[in-house]
C-alpha positions in Angstrom: 1.9 -8.5 -1.4 3.9 -7.0 -4.1 4.4 -9.5 -7.0 8.2 -9.0 -6.9 8.2 -10.3 -3.3 7.1 -13.7 -4.1 10.0 -16.0 -3.5 8.3 -19.2 -2.6 8.8 -18.7 1.1 6.2 -19.1 4.0 2.5 -19.2 3.1 1.8 -17.2 6.3 1.1 -13.5 5.9 3.8 -11.1 7.3 2.4 -9.1 10.2 3.3 -5.9 8.4 1.1 -6.9 5.5 -1.8 -7.8 7.9 -1.5 -4.5 9.8 -1.3 -2.5 6.5 -4.5 -4.2 5.3 -6.4 -3.6 8.5 -5.3 0.0 8.5 -6.4 0.9 5.0 -9.7 -1.1 5.5 -10.4 1.4 8.3 -9.6 4.3 6.1 -12.1 3.1 3.5 -14.8 2.6 6.1 -14.2 6.2 7.4 -14.4 7.8 3.9 -17.4 5.9 2.6 -20.4 8.2 2.8 -23.1 5.5 2.6 -23.9 1.8 2.9 -24.7 1.5 -0.7 -22.6 -0.9 -3.0 -19.4 0.7 -4.2 -16.9 0.1 -6.9 -13.3 -0.2 -5.9 -10.2 -0.2 -8.2 -7.0 -1.5 -6.5 -4.1 -0.4 -8.6 -1.0 -2.5 -8.2 -2.9 -5.0 -6.3 -0.3 -7.7 -6.2 -1.7 -11.0 -5.1 -5.0 -9.4 -4.0 -4.7 -10.0 -0.3 -5.7 -6.5 0.8 -8.5 -6.4 -1.8 -9.9 -9.7 -0.6 -10.0 -8.6 3.1 -11.6 -5.3 2.0 -14.2 -7.1 -0.3 -15.4 -9.2 2.7 -16.5 -6.0 4.5 -18.1 -4.1 1.6 -22.0 -3.9 1.2 -23.5 -6.7 -0.9 -23.4 -5.8 -4.6 -20.0 -4.0 -4.4 -17.3 -4.7 -7.0 -13.5 -4.8 -6.6 -11.2 -4.8 -9.6 -7.5 -5.7 -9.0 -5.3 -4.0 -11.6 -1.7 -4.9 -11.9 0.2 -4.7 -15.3 2.7 -7.3 -14.0 0.1 -10.3 -13.9 1.0 -13.2 -15.8 -1.6 -15.5 -17.5 -1.0 -18.0 -14.6 -1.6 -15.3 -12.1 -4.9 -14.3 -13.7 -6.1 -17.9 -13.8 -5.1 -18.5 -10.2 -6.3 -15.4 -8.6 -9.5 -15.4 -10.7 -10.2 -19.0 -9.6 -9.8 -18.2 -6.0 -11.9 -15.0 -5.9 -15.5 -14.5 -5.0 -18.1 -13.1 -7.3 -17.8 -9.5 -7.7 -14.0 -9.4 -7.5 -11.8 -9.6 -10.7 -8.2 -9.3 -11.7 -6.8 -7.7 -14.8 -3.5 -6.5 -16.3 -5.2 -4.2 -18.8 -6.7 -0.8 -17.7 -10.3 -1.5 -16.7 -13.4 0.2 -18.2 -15.4 2.7 -16.4 -15.0 4.7 -13.2 -14.8 3.8 -9.5 -16.0 5.2 -6.2 -12.7 4.4 -4.3 -9.3 4.0 -5.9 -6.5 2.4 -4.1 -2.9 3.3 -4.9 -1.0 1.7 -2.0 2.8 1.8 -2.5 2.4 2.1 -6.3 3.6 5.5 -7.5 7.1 5.1 -6.3 7.4 2.3 -8.9 7.0 4.6 -12.0 9.3 7.2 -13.4 6.8 9.9 -13.9 4.4 9.7 -10.8 2.6 12.9 -11.8 1.6 11.7 -15.2 0.8 8.2 -14.0 -1.5 9.5 -11.2 -3.2 12.1 -13.4 -4.1 9.5 -16.1 -5.6 7.1 -13.5 -7.6 9.9 -11.8 -9.0 11.3 -15.1 -9.9 7.9 -16.6 -11.0 5.9 -13.5 -11.9 8.0 -10.5 -15.6 8.9 -10.4 -16.7 12.5 -9.8 -16.5 13.0 -5.9 -14.7 9.6 -5.8 -12.0 9.0 -3.2 -8.4 8.0 -3.8 -6.4 6.4 -1.0 -2.7 6.7 -1.7 0.4 5.6 0.2 4.1 5.8 -0.5 7.4 5.0 1.3 8.6 7.9 3.3 11.9 9.8 3.4 14.5 9.4 0.8 17.2 9.1 3.6 15.7 5.8 4.4 16.1 4.5 0.8 17.6 0.9 1.2 18.5 -2.4 -0.3 14.8 -3.2 0.2 13.8 -0.3 -2.0 16.2 -1.4 -4.7 14.8 -4.9 -4.7 11.3 -3.6 -5.0 12.5 -1.3 -7.9 11.5 1.9 -6.2 12.5 5.1 -8.0 12.2 7.3 -4.8 10.9 7.6 -1.4 8.8 10.8 -0.4 8.9 13.5 2.2 5.5 14.5 3.4 5.6 17.8 1.7 6.7 16.2 -1.7 3.9 13.7 -1.3 1.3 16.4 -0.7 2.6 18.4 -3.7 2.1 15.3 -6.0 -1.4 14.7 -4.7 -2.6 18.3 -4.8 -1.1 18.7 -8.2 -3.8 16.4 -9.5 -6.6 18.7 -8.2 -7.4 16.2 -5.3 -8.4 17.6 -2.0 -6.8 15.8 0.9 -9.3 14.8 3.6 -7.1 12.7 5.8 -3.2 12.2 5.9 -0.6 11.1 8.1 2.5 8.8 8.6 2.1 4.9 9.1 4.3 2.4 10.8 6.0 4.9 13.2 7.6 2.1 15.2 9.6 0.9 12.1 11.3 4.1 11.4 14.2 3.6 13.7 14.9 0.0 12.8 14.8 1.1 9.2 17.3 3.9 9.9 19.6 1.4 11.6 19.4 -1.0 8.7 20.3 1.9 6.2 23.2 2.9 8.5 24.5 -0.7 8.5 24.2 -1.1 4.6 26.2 2.2 4.3 28.9 0.8 6.6 29.1 -2.4 4.7 29.5 -0.6 1.4 32.2 1.6 2.9 34.2 -1.7 3.6 33.5 -3.1 0.1 30.7 -5.5 1.0 27.4 -5.6 -0.6 24.3 -5.9 1.8 22.4 -9.0 1.6 18.9 -9.0 0.0 16.3 -8.3 2.7 13.6 -10.8 3.6 10.6 -10.8 1.4 7.0 -10.5 2.5 6.4 -14.2 2.0 9.6 -15.1 4.1 7.9 -14.8 7.5 8.6 -18.0 9.3 8.7 -17.0 13.0 6.6 -18.9 15.6 3.3 -18.1 17.0 4.7 -16.2 20.1 6.9 -13.8 18.0 4.1 -13.4 15.4 1.5 -12.5 18.1 3.8 -10.0 19.7 4.6 -8.3 16.4 0.9 -8.3 15.5 0.1 -6.5 18.7 2.8 -4.0 18.4 1.8 -3.1 14.8 -1.9 -3.0 15.9 -0.9 -0.4 18.5 1.0 1.4 15.8 -2.1 1.5 13.6 -4.1 2.8 16.6 -1.5 5.7 17.2 -1.8 6.5 13.5 -5.6 6.9 13.7 -5.5 8.9 16.9 -2.9 11.4 15.7 -4.7 11.7 12.2 -7.9 12.5 14.1 -6.1 15.1 16.1 -4.4 16.5 12.9 -1.1 15.9 14.5 0.4 13.3 12.2 3.8 11.5 13.3 6.6 10.5 11.0 6.3 6.9 9.8 7.9 4.5 7.4 5.1 5.3 5.0 3.0 8.4 4.3 -0.6 8.2 3.2 -3.6 10.3 2.2 -7.3 10.0 1.5 -8.2 12.5 -1.1 -11.5 13.4 -2.8 -11.8 14.4 -6.5 
């Protein structure tokens, strides 16, 4: 969960966040070339939920570093205390290089995405290392939610590829993600525009920790998003990616 989405709401994980973690865990499994211990850097790791779920599946002796410049002293104490050996949190750039670097919904938060990505790759991605990158898709879907999360932009698939390949990375897998959420987001954006036309400011959207629906609704949404993930994997393997609310790529240096 992005640190900006902590609003003191429900302690339960949003179905979107769980589906996102499950999907990118599957990507890391597919791109790992051996069962040897690996070093993982999660840039913009937030509260570390995805990193923790990934760490549980890694070979013994692996190391995961969660790097987020927005961590407070209290965050570092809390997350460090709750984390297993081999997993750490830092707000300072870590030392050394890593076999896998995660940049999931990160580069849209910085003014100069090219320079930001280039520096991370040059300093922290090992030779032949894998970078897994995701961003929100399609500027036409830019909404109040993007404003709340302080996004500078959303990306078309072509724009995203240009940023990735401009760093000398080779894309091995790519595609859209959360196909089923494109239409609901488009409706939400249209509603926001109508409200502003009549002089009303749209309400702040629900945060990731605001999920308070019951077990039945949660289960249905979990299953829908699991099916969405399965569709992503199938179309990616067929090299026929579908549009999604996000676009992602697994790239090799």
